[in-house]
C-alpha positions in Angstrom: -24.1 13.2 -2.6 -27.2 12.8 -4.7 -30.1 11.2 -2.9 -31.2 7.8 -4.1 -35.0 7.9 -4.4 -37.4 5.0 -3.9 -39.2 4.0 -7.0 -42.8 3.0 -6.1 -45.7 1.8 -8.3 -47.9 4.7 -9.1 -51.1 3.1 -7.9 -49.8 3.0 -4.3 -49.9 6.8 -4.2 -53.6 6.7 -5.3 -54.5 3.9 -2.8 -55.7 6.2 0.1 -58.1 8.1 -2.2 -59.6 4.8 -3.4 -60.4 3.6 0.1 -63.9 4.2 1.6 -64.3 7.3 3.7 -62.5 6.6 6.9 -60.6 8.7 9.5 -57.6 10.2 7.9 -55.2 8.4 10.2 -56.7 5.0 9.1 -56.0 5.7 5.5 -52.4 6.7 6.3 -51.9 3.6 8.4 -53.3 1.3 5.6 -51.0 3.0 3.1 -48.0 2.4 5.3 -49.0 -1.2 5.9 -49.2 -1.9 2.2 -45.7 -0.3 1.7 -44.4 -2.6 4.4 -46.0 -5.8 3.3 -45.9 -5.6 -0.4 -42.6 -6.8 -2.0 -41.3 -4.3 -4.5 -39.0 -5.7 -7.2 -35.8 -3.8 -7.5 -36.5 -1.6 -4.5 -33.2 0.0 -3.3 -33.0 1.5 0.2 -29.6 3.1 0.5 -29.0 5.7 3.2 -27.3 8.9 2.1 -24.8 10.9 4.1 -23.0 14.2 4.2 -19.2 14.2 4.3 -17.4 16.1 7.1 -13.7 16.6 7.5 -11.5 16.7 10.6 -8.6 15.5 12.7 -9.0 13.1 15.7 -5.5 13.6 17.1 -4.1 16.9 18.2 -2.4 18.3 21.4 -3.0 21.6 23.2 -0.5 23.6 25.2 -1.7 21.6 28.3 0.0 18.5 27.0 3.4 17.8 28.5 5.0 17.4 25.0 3.5 20.6 23.6 5.8 22.5 21.2 6.3 26.1 20.4 3.2 27.8 19.1 0.7 25.3 20.6 -2.5 26.9 21.8 -4.9 26.5 24.7 -7.9 24.3 24.0 -10.4 27.1 23.2 -7.9 28.8 20.8 -7.0 25.5 19.2 -10.7 24.7 18.4 -11.1 28.3 17.1 -8.1 27.9 14.8 -9.4 24.6 13.4 -12.8 26.1 12.7 -11.9 29.5 11.3 -8.4 29.1 9.8 -8.0 25.5 8.9 -11.8 25.4 8.1 -12.3 21.8 9.1 -15.5 20.5 10.7 -14.3 18.7 13.8 -11.2 18.5 15.9 -10.2 16.2 18.9 -7.7 17.5 21.4 -6.2 14.3 22.9 -3.6 15.4 25.4 -1.3 12.9 27.1 -2.4 11.9 30.5 1.2 11.7 31.7 1.4 14.6 34.1 -2.1 15.9 33.1 -4.1 16.4 36.3 -7.9 16.2 36.3 -8.1 20.0 36.4 -6.4 20.4 33.0 -8.6 17.7 31.5 -11.6 19.7 32.7 -10.3 22.7 30.9 -10.4 20.8 27.7 -13.9 19.6 28.4 -15.1 23.1 29.2 -13.6 24.4 25.9 -15.3 21.6 24.0 -18.7 22.3 25.6 -18.5 25.9 24.4 -18.6 24.5 20.8 -21.4 22.1 21.3 -24.1 24.3 19.8 -25.1 22.7 16.5 -25.5 26.1 14.9 -21.7 26.7 15.3 -21.2 24.2 12.5 -18.2 22.7 14.3 -17.7 19.8 16.6 -15.1 20.1 19.4 -14.1 16.7 20.8 -12.2 16.1 24.1 -9.8 13.2 24.3 -6.7 11.8 26.0 -3.8 9.8 24.9 -2.9 6.6 26.9 0.1 4.4 26.7 3.8 4.6 26.2 6.2 4.2 23.3 8.9 2.9 25.7 10.3 -0.6 25.6 7.7 -1.7 28.2 4.8 0.2 26.6 2.2 -1.0 24.2 2.0 2.1 22.0 -0.5 5.0 22.1 -4.3 4.9 22.2 -6.6 7.8 22.0 -9.9 7.7 23.9 -12.7 10.3 23.6 -15.3 12.0 25.8 -14.4 10.0 28.9 -15.9 11.3 32.1 -12.5 11.4 33.8 -8.8 10.8 33.1 -7.7 7.2 32.9 -5.6 6.2 36.0 -3.8 8.9 37.9 -2.3 10.7 34.9 1.3 10.3 36.3 4.4 8.7 34.8 4.1 5.7 37.2 0.5 5.0 36.2 0.2 1.3 35.4 -2.4 2.0 32.7 0.4 3.4 30.6 2.1 0.0 30.4 -0.8 -2.5 30.7 -2.9 -2.7 27.6 -5.6 -4.8 29.2 -6.1 -2.2 31.9 -6.5 0.4 29.1 -9.1 -1.7 27.3 -11.0 -2.3 30.6 -11.2 1.5 31.2 -12.6 2.0 27.7 -15.1 -0.8 28.1 -16.2 0.3 31.6 -16.8 3.9 30.5 -18.2 2.9 27.1 -16.1 5.4 25.2 -14.5 5.2 21.7 -10.8 4.4 21.3 -8.4 4.4 18.4 -5.0 2.9 17.8 -2.4 5.6 17.1 0.6 5.5 14.7 1.0 1.7 15.3 4.6 1.3 14.1 7.1 -0.4 16.4 9.0 2.4 18.0 11.6 2.1 20.8 10.9 -1.6 21.1 7.2 -1.3 22.0 5.1 -4.4 21.4 2.6 -2.7 19.1 -0.6 -3.3 21.0 0.5 -6.9 21.9 0.8 -7.5 18.1 -2.9 -6.7 17.7 -4.0 -9.8 19.5 -7.8 -9.8 19.2 -9.9 -8.8 22.2 -13.6 -9.5 21.6 -14.7 -7.4 24.6 -12.6 -4.4 23.4 -13.5 -4.7 19.7 -16.8 -2.8 19.8 -15.0 0.2 21.5 -11.7 0.3 19.7 -13.3 1.8 16.6 -10.5 3.2 14.5 -6.8 3.0 13.5 -4.6 5.8 12.2 -3.6 4.7 8.6 -1.7 8.0 8.2 -0.2 10.3 10.8 1.1 13.7 9.7 3.7 14.2 12.4 5.4 11.0 11.3 4.7 11.6 7.6 4.3 7.9 6.9 1.5 5.4 6.5 0.6 2.5 8.6 -1.1 0.4 6.0 0.7 -2.8 7.0 -0.6 -2.4 10.6 -4.1 -1.6 9.3 -4.0 -4.9 7.3 -2.6 -6.7 10.3 -5.4 -5.5 12.7 -8.1 -6.5 10.2 -6.5 -9.9 9.7 -6.5 -10.4 13.4 -10.2 -9.8 13.5 -10.5 -6.2 14.7 -13.4 -4.1 13.3 -11.6 -0.8 12.9 -12.2 2.1 10.6 -9.5 4.1 8.8 -8.4 7.6 10.1 -6.1 10.2 8.7 -4.7 12.2 11.6 -2.2 15.0 12.0 -0.9 14.4 15.6 -0.2 18.1 15.8 1.9 19.3 18.8 2.4 22.9 17.6 0.4 25.8 16.1 -1.4 24.1 13.1 -4.7 22.7 14.3 -6.3 21.0 11.2 -3.8 22.2 8.6 -0.5 20.7 9.7 1.6 19.7 6.7 3.7 16.6 6.7 7.2 16.5 5.4 5.9 15.6 2.0 3.8 18.7 1.9 0.4 17.0 2.4 -2.3 17.6 5.0 -3.8 14.4 6.4 -7.5 14.3 7.2 -10.3 12.0 8.2 -13.6 12.0 6.2 -16.7 11.1 8.2 -20.0 10.1 6.6 -22.7 11.3 9.0 -26.3 12.5 9.0 -25.4 16.0 10.2 -22.7 17.9 12.0 -23.3 17.3 15.6 -21.2 15.5 18.2 -23.7 12.5 18.6 -23.9 12.1 14.8 -20.1 12.3 14.3 -19.5 9.7 17.0 -22.2 7.5 15.7 -20.5 7.5 12.3 -17.1 6.8 13.9 -18.5 3.9 15.9 -20.1 2.6 12.7 -16.7 2.8 10.9 -18.1 5.3 8.3 -14.7 7.0 8.0 -11.9 7.3 5.6 -8.3 8.5 5.7 -6.8 10.7 2.9 -4.0 13.0 2.0 -4.7 16.4 0.5 -2.6 19.1 -1.3 -3.3 22.0 -1.8 -4.9 22.9 1.6 -8.4 23.5 0.2 -8.5 20.2 -1.8 -11.0 17.7 -0.6 -11.9 14.2 -1.6 -15.5 13.3 -1.2 -16.3 9.6 -0.9 -19.8 9.5 -2.3 -20.3 5.8 -1.9 -18.6 2.6 -0.9 -21.2 -0.1 -0.5 -21.5 -3.9 -0.9 -25.0 -5.1 -2.0 -26.2 -1.7 -0.8 -24.6 -1.9 2.7 -22.4 1.0 3.5 -18.8 1.1 4.5 -18.5 -0.1 8.1 -21.4 -2.5 8.0 -21.4 -6.2 8.8 -23.9 -8.4 6.9 -24.7 -11.9 5.9 -24.8 -12.9 2.3 -26.1 -16.3 1.0 -25.5 -16.2 -2.8 -21.7 -16.0 -2.9 -21.9 -12.9 -5.1 -21.5 -9.3 -4.0 -21.9 -6.1 -6.0 -19.5 -3.4 -4.8 -20.0 0.2 -5.8 -17.4 2.9 -5.3 -17.8 6.5 -6.3 -16.0 9.7 -5.3 -15.3 13.3 -6.5 -12.6 15.9 -5.8 -13.5 19.4 -4.9 -13.0 22.1 -6.1 -13.5 21.0 -9.7 -10.0 22.1 -10.5 -8.5 19.6 -8.0 -6.2 16.9 -9.0 -7.8 14.1 -11.0 -8.0 10.5 -9.8 -5.4 8.2 -11.3 -6.7 4.8 -10.1 -9.3 3.1 -7.9 -8.6 -0.2 -6.2 -10.8 -2.7 -4.3 -9.3 -5.2 -1.9 -10.8 -8.4 -0.5 -9.2 -9.7 2.8 -6.3 -7.2 2.2 -5.4 -8.5 -1.3 -6.1 -6.6 -4.5 -9.4 -7.8 -6.1 -9.9 -5.3 -8.9 -8.4 -2.0 -10.1 -9.5 0.7 -12.6 -7.5 3.5 -14.3 -9.5 6.7 -14.1 -8.0 10.1 -15.3 -11.0 12.1 -14.1 -11.9 14.3 -11.1 -15.0 12.1 -10.4 -16.0 8.5 -11.1 -18.6 5.8 -10.4 -17.4 2.2 -10.5 -19.2 -1.1 -10.0 -17.4 -4.4 -9.4 -19.0 -7.9 -9.2 -17.2 -10.3 -6.8 -18.5 -13.7 -7.9 -16.4 -15.6 -5.4 -17.7 -14.0 -2.2 -17.5 -16.9 0.1 -16.7 -17.4 3.8 -16.0 -14.5 6.2 -14.2 -11.7 4.5 -14.0 -7.9 4.2 -13.6 -5.3 1.5 -11.9 -1.9 1.5 -11.0 0.5 -1.2 -8.1 2.8 -2.1 -7.9 5.8 -4.3 -4.8 7.3 -5.9 -4.8 10.9 -7.3 -2.4 12.0 -10.0 -0.3 14.0 -7.6 0.3 10.9 -5.5 -2.3 11.5 -2.8 -3.9 8.4 -1.4 -7.2 7.5 0.2 -8.1 4.5 2.3 -11.7 3.5 3.1 -12.9 1.6 6.1 -13.9 -2.0 5.5 -17.3 -3.7 4.8 -17.5 -7.1 6.5 -19.4 -10.0 4.8 -20.3 -13.4 6.2 -21.1 -16.0 3.5 -21.3 -19.8 3.5 -18.2 -21.8 2.6 -14.5 -21.3 3.0 -12.9 -17.9 2.6 -11.2 -17.3 -0.8 -7.5 -18.4 -0.9 -4.8 -15.8 -0.9 -3.5 -15.0 -4.3 -0.1 -16.4 -5.4 3.0 -14.5 -6.2 3.0 -11.8 -8.8 5.8 -11.3 -11.2 7.8 -8.1 -11.0 6.8 -7.4 -14.6 3.2 -7.2 -13.4 4.2 -4.1 -11.5 6.2 -2.3 -14.2 3.5 -1.1 -16.6 3.8 2.7 -16.4 1.5 5.7 -17.2 2.8 8.2 -19.7 4.3 10.3 -16.9 6.5 7.4 -15.7 4.4 6.5 -12.6 3.8 2.8 -12.4 0.1 1.7 -12.8 0.8 -0.4 -9.6 1.5 2.7 -7.5 -0.3 2.3 -4.2 -1.1 -1.4 -4.6 -1.1 -3.1 -1.2 -0.1 -6.6 -0.1 1.6 -7.6 -3.3 3.5 -10.8 -3.0 6.8 -11.3 -4.8 9.4 -14.1 -5.0 12.9 -13.8 -6.3 16.6 -13.9 -5.7 18.1 -11.1 -3.7 20.8 -9.1 -5.6 21.5 -6.5 -2.9 21.1 -6.4 0.9 22.7 -3.9 3.2 25.0 -2.7 0.4 23.3 0.7 0.2 22.7 1.1 4.0 20.8 -0.7 6.8 17.5 0.4 5.4 18.5 -0.4 1.8 17.2 -0.3 -0.7 17.9 -3.9 -1.2 17.0 -5.5 -4.6 15.0 -8.5 -5.7 15.0 -10.1 -9.1 12.9 -12.8 -10.7 12.8 -14.0 -14.3 10.8 -11.0 -15.5 12.6 -8.1 -13.8 14.1 -6.5 -10.8 12.8 -4.1 -8.1 14.0 -2.1 -5.1 12.9 -3.2 -1.6 13.2 -0.4 0.8 13.3 -1.2 4.5 15.5 -2.9 7.1 13.3 -6.0 7.3 14.5 -7.0 3.8 18.0 -5.6 3.7 19.0 -7.0 7.1 17.5 -10.4 6.3 19.6 -10.5 3.1 22.6 -8.7 4.7 25.6 -8.8 2.4 25.2 -12.5 1.6 25.1 -11.8 -2.2 27.1 -13.1 -5.0 28.6 -16.3 -6.5 28.0 -19.0 -6.0 24.8 -18.5 -3.9 22.2 -16.0 -2.8 18.9 -16.0 -0.8 15.6 -16.7 -2.5 13.2 -14.3 -0.7 9.5 -13.8 -0.5 8.3 -10.2 0.1 4.8 -9.0 0.8 4.5 -5.2 0.7 3.1 -2.0 -0.8 4.1 -0.4 -4.1 5.5 3.1 -4.1 8.1 5.1 -6.0 11.1 7.2 -5.0 12.2 9.8 -7.6 10.9 7.6 -10.4 12.3 4.3 -9.0 9.7 1.6 -8.4 10.0 0.4 -4.8 8.3 -2.1 -2.5 7.8 -1.1 1.2 7.8 -4.6 2.8 5.2 -5.7 5.3 6.6 -9.2 5.7 9.8 -10.8 4.5 11.1 -14.4 4.7 13.9 -16.4 3.3 12.7 -19.3 1.1 15.9 -21.1 0.2 19.4 -20.6 -1.1 19.7 -20.5 -4.9 22.5 -19.8 -7.4 23.2 -16.1 -7.5 21.8 -14.1 -10.4 24.1 -13.9 -13.4 24.4 -10.2 -14.4 22.8 -9.4 -17.7 25.3 -8.0 -20.2 24.4 -4.5 -21.4 26.2 -1.6 -23.0 26.4 1.9 -21.6 24.4 3.1 -24.6 21.7 0.5 -23.9 21.5 1.6 -20.3 21.1 5.3 -21.3 18.5 4.6 -24.0 16.5 1.8 -22.4 16.9 2.4 -18.7 13.2 1.7 -17.8 13.4 -1.8 -19.2 16.5 -2.5 -17.2 15.5 -0.7 -13.9 16.1 -3.0 -10.9 18.2 -5.6 -12.8 21.7 -6.7 -12.0 23.7 -6.0 -15.1 27.3 -6.0 -16.3 29.1 -3.5 -18.6 32.4 -4.6 -20.2 35.3 -2.5 -21.1 34.1 1.0 -20.1 36.1 4.1 -19.5 35.4 6.7 -16.8 35.1 9.8 -19.0 34.3 12.3 -16.3 34.3 12.5 -12.5 36.1 10.7 -9.7 35.2 8.4 -6.9 33.8 10.6 -4.0 35.7 10.9 -0.7 34.8 8.6 2.1 31.3 9.2 3.5 30.1 11.0 0.4 28.2 9.9 -2.7 28.9 11.1 -6.2 28.1 10.7 -9.9 30.5 9.8 -12.7 30.1 9.2 -16.5 31.2 6.0 -18.1 31.3 4.9 -21.8 32.2 1.6 -23.4 32.1 3.2 -26.9 28.3 2.9 -27.4 27.4 6.1 -25.7 27.7 7.5 -22.1 25.7 6.7 -19.1 25.8 7.7 -15.4 27.6 5.7 -12.7 26.5 6.4 -9.2 28.7 5.7 -6.2 26.7 5.4 -3.0 28.3 6.4 0.3 27.0 3.3 2.1 29.2 1.0 -0.1 32.9 0.4 0.4 33.7 2.3 -2.9 33.7 5.9 -1.7 37.2 6.9 -0.6 38.9 4.5 -3.0 41.2 5.6 -5.8 39.5 6.2 -9.2 40.4 3.4 -11.6 42.1 4.2 -14.9 41.8 2.4 -18.2 39.1 0.0 -19.2 37.0 -1.5 -16.4 34.2 -4.1 -16.1 31.4 -3.0 -13.8 28.6 -5.0 -12.2 25.8 -3.0 -10.7 22.0 -2.5 -10.4 20.2 -0.1 -12.7 18.6 2.6 -10.7 16.6 5.7 -11.5 16.7 9.1 -9.8 14.4 11.6 -11.5 13.0 14.2 -9.1 10.4 15.8 -11.4 7.6 14.5 -13.5 7.5 13.0 -16.0 9.7 10.3 -14.4 11.3 9.1 -17.6 15.0 10.0 -17.1 17.8 9.7 -14.6 18.8 6.1 -15.1 22.2 5.1 -13.6 24.3 2.2 -12.7 24.8 1.4 -8.9 27.8 -0.9 -8.1 27.2 -2.6 -4.8 30.9 -2.9 -3.6 34.4 -2.4 -4.8 34.5 -6.1 -5.9 31.9 -5.2 -8.6 34.5 -3.1 -10.4 37.5 -4.7 -12.0 40.1 -3.8 -14.6 40.0 -5.4 -18.0 42.8 -8.0 -18.3 42.8 -8.0 -22.2 40.8 -7.1 -25.2 40.2 -10.6 -26.4 37.8 -11.5 -23.6 35.4 -8.6 -24.3 32.7 -11.0 -25.5 33.7 -14.1 -23.5 30.5 -14.1 -21.5 28.1 -13.7 -24.4 26.7 -17.1 -25.6 27.7 -18.1 -29.1 24.2 -19.5 -30.0 20.6 -19.8 -28.9 20.2 -22.4 -26.2 17.3 -23.9 -24.2 18.3 -26.1 -21.2 16.3 -28.9 -19.5 14.4 -27.6 -16.6 15.6 -28.4 -13.1 14.4 -30.1 -11.1 12.5 -32.4 -13.4 10.1 -33.9 -12.4 8.9 -31.4 -9.8 5.9 -31.2 -7.5 3.0 -29.0 -8.6 3.2 -26.9 -5.4 6.9 -26.4 -5.9 9.0 -24.7 -8.5 11.3 -25.6 -11.4 13.8 -23.4 -13.2 14.2 -23.1 -17.0 17.3 -21.5 -18.5 17.9 -20.2 -21.9 20.8 -18.3 -23.6 20.8 -15.6 -26.2 23.8 -14.5 -28.4 22.1 -11.2 -29.1 19.1 -9.1 -27.9 15.9 -10.8 -28.9 12.1 -10.9 -28.4 11.4 -14.0 -26.3 8.3 -16.0 -25.7 8.3 -18.9 -23.3 5.0 -20.9 -22.9 3.7 -24.1 -21.2 1.5 -26.5 -23.1 -0.4 -29.6 -22.1 -0.6 -32.9 -24.0 -3.6 -31.6 -26.0 -1.5 -28.6 -27.3 -3.5 -26.1 -25.2 -1.5 -23.3 -23.7 -1.4 -23.6 -19.9 0.8 -20.6 -18.9 2.7 -17.8 -20.5 6.0 -17.4 -18.5 7.8 -14.8 -20.7 6.7 -12.5 -23.5 9.3 -9.7 -23.5 12.6 -8.4 -25.0 15.8 -9.8 -23.4 19.4 -8.7 -23.9 22.2 -11.1 -24.8 23.3 -13.5 -22.0 22.0 -16.4 -20.0 18.6 -16.1 -18.4 16.6 -18.0 -15.8 12.8 -18.3 -15.6 10.9 -20.0 -12.7 7.6 -21.8 -13.2 5.6 -22.4 -10.0 3.3 -25.1 -11.5 0.3 -22.7 -11.9 -1.8 -21.9 -14.9 -2.7 -18.4 -16.3 -5.4 -18.1 -13.7 -3.1 -18.8 -10.8 -4.4 -22.4 -10.1 -2.0 -25.3 -9.6 -2.0 -27.6 -12.7 -2.8 -31.3 -12.4 0.1 -33.8 -12.3 1.2 -35.1 -15.8 3.4 -34.4 -18.8 3.7 -30.8 -20.1 5.9 -29.1 -22.7 7.7 -25.7 -22.6 8.3 -23.9 -25.9 10.8 -21.1 -26.4 10.3 -18.9 -29.4 13.1 -16.3 -30.2 13.0 -13.5 -32.8 16.2 -11.4 -33.3 16.1 -9.3 -36.4 15.6 -11.7 -39.4 16.6 -14.7 -37.2 14.0 -16.9 -35.6 14.5 -19.9 -33.4 12.2 -22.3 -31.6 12.9 -25.2 -29.2 10.6 -27.5 -27.1 11.4 -29.6 -24.1 9.3 -31.9 -21.8 8.5 -31.2 -18.2 6.9 -33.7 -15.7 4.7 -32.4 -12.9 4.0 -34.6 -9.9 0.6 -34.3 -8.2 
């Protein structure tokens, strides 16, 4: 990191020589006094730090759950330093069955590496808690003078979180929350209920954990929301031979970056206690991401400060090393866990400044970085206290907001956290208990992967009703398919089920990206190759309605596998999915029927176009009037594919909101307006108009209707 120098008026350097002859120390003292008392416009005093890399969660062969290849503490530290080439390693063996004598062996091995000239910091830790149904999860504590409790299976401290907190407080040691997912029915640290006494000592939380090959972003956000001041860690939770270079199942190595003054144990722990840490994934093994700066008004990541002008300047810069490392794809800054700003990068280094002009109330910022190979980085937060109320949470996004892609098929929204979506569920547990389920709004459809969603929806899908759902989650992709990993799911209401959009097999093959996630219907197709797979298996077939072939995917979690393959023309309802395992992710589109009832034989040729509207139509919104904090639905029908624009205007003819500006295929469509303008604010009560403009080839059509909003 380049130092940030102080810019001082030139005459100040001459001041000592201009003073009358005095003792040398008097001149120096006067010079210092002037520097202290004189206000200097634009003076920037930002500390600079070195970045050190390591792992705060690993187990030696002394741990009761050690695996083949695990090493004794001294050999583990040596491997981390000389083979993995990291700067620090914590061995945090389980206290269950670990007598004091074994703990002392770890301490002795760590002391042997305490020489600052060794350029390595060896940390001794222990893991408390239990993942059982009566446990609270796992906590690491570091550099404690003794083991917590008696180290046996019946030790109450394993099951009593308050006792664990008290041990940490009494011994004034640092603790961290480990892999905080709900496993085996544990209560997840009592749902992160805030403990003000423990807060200064519970310094960190694992955002990523290599053994479990997942991220715990939702719990990081939950802990911050509950008031915990925790920094972000990337740990490996190694139980075997790889100390510092353990690869997760996705091939990445998870590491923690620490911003410290120097590589000594006191400096590393001072940085951890000050939350100057970040979690990141790396691949290849020698790839490193250097967080050069994350500050708010010059205050570093991890600081808490008061601000009186409701305006904060955030600065974020980083570089990848070596220079041939993967470039950064995007940088993101969050306020109170919700996306505040993002910037596409395409470079191995960047420097970005963001002005938050609505920095009111008590809030926090953190940043995320996304590399082009999919690796992620999470910073620790900066906490700000300002007058006034905290900014309101943002409203729902449209699915279309998430579907802008880079040229390689990766969504620009990849890695976005805490996105909020509302729509009607089109699939629940049809593709398994974990899903993916599917959600659709007026702008598109998206896969929701996780049992929280699919089980809430279950199989209650299809005419005449379906659940309207709200989902808050993170954006990822699976083999090219955009997915939401839900943090929170709730049912909003019961609404009419989504009417499948009519498409042809040729359209699906040629325009799969625009249809991905949507519930569609194909009329009169033939199965031209393949058969339904046997029970318990999945398989691909090819279908064609005469417009060109496309893939049909039969999933083993449906009730279709094991059924006889239909003959003749069939109508098929399904969800458009993508499975493309290599970049660019621009191929592999397929139709996924949810159940056998989605596939039906044609009863006659004459009804091939019975579901296509004969003319353009714009229906009156319902309900009308509606309350500004509610929703109303607008329906329109298209006899052919068309470019569609649907806008809201006030009585002055000023555009209030743009609801639709996209291409739609033939069929009936529904659009929901939530009473908000283009900036996301609720409109005032009154009379408004919605205008539909349609362009289909040489044909153009416009219609206007009135809508009344109640305050």
